[in-house]
N, C-alpha and C positions, 0 to 999 in steps of 0.2 A: 504494500500500500504506500503510495506516495503522499507526502505531506507538503503542502505549499508553505512557503516562507515569504512574509512581507518584508520589504526593505524600508528602513527608517533612517533618518539623519539625526545625530546628536547635534546640539548647538555647536557652532563653529568655535574653535579655540584660536585665539589671536594674541600675538605679542608684538608691540610696536618697537621700532628700531632703537628708541631711547632706552629700552630695557634689555637690549642685547649687547653683550660685551664679550671679552675674551674667555669668560668662564660660563659654564652652562646655566641657563635660566629656564625654568619650567614654562611651557606654553599652555597656560590654563591649568585646569585640574585634571585628575585622572579620568580614564574612560568610564562612562556610566554603564556600558554594556560590552559584551564580547564583540570586538570589531571584526568585520569581514573585509571591509575596504577602507583604506586610509588614503587621503589626498593631502600631500604636503605641498604648500605653495610658498615660494620665496619671492615676495613682492618688494624686496629691498633692492638697493643699488650695489650690493656686494655678495660674494659667495659666502654662504653660512654652512655650518656643520650641524647635523641633527644627531640626537642620541635617544635611545629608548631607556637608558638607565642613569643619565646625568653624569656619567663617568667616562665612558668609552665613546670614541667617535664611531658612528655607524654609517653615515653617508653625507657627502657634501652636496649642496644644491646651488647652482649658479644663480646670479642675479636674475630676477624675473623668470625663474624656472619653476617647474613643478614635477612631482613624482607621484604616480598612482601605484599603490601597493594593494593588489587584490589577492589575498591569501586563501580565499574560499571559492574561487572561480568554479562554476559549474558543479557546485555541491548542493545537495538538498539536505533536509533535516536528518534523514536516515544515514547519510554518508558523512556527516559532520564536517570535515575539512578543518583547516587551521583557523585560529582566531587569535587576536591580541586580547589578553586578559583584561577583564574589568579592573579598573584601578591603575592601569598602565599610564604613566605620565611621559610625555615627550618633551625633549629639551633642545635648545638651540644655542649656538655661540657664534661669534663673528664680530665684525666691526662695521656695520652698515651706517650710512649717514642719512637714510630716509627709508620710508616704507614700513612694512610689517611682514611677519610670517604667519601662516595659518595652517591649521590641521583640521580637515573635515573628516568625519567618521560616518560610515554606513554600517549598520548592524541589522541582523535579521530576527524575526519573531515568527513562530509558527502560527498558522491560521487555525 
């Protein structure tokens, strides 16, 4: 039996350039739900580095770049797939002079 899953967005997490420095800063609060798709946007004028633990560098993102991470592509409720855990906080560091970074989150819920 197949179970349908609805997709929902969490409120967007944003951090303005003035709060981004050479040490990691949290981009909003932790995930409210297990995340299936993450969209990272660097709307600043500099390359920044993202982290999922606030300690280790995980990936850089060029100025005005974005990165879509779909860890549950083509998975339904019965086949699970990967998820980012509830409570996960994303971090960023760099030295931008304008703009902001955002993380958008898509999660699923069974019908």
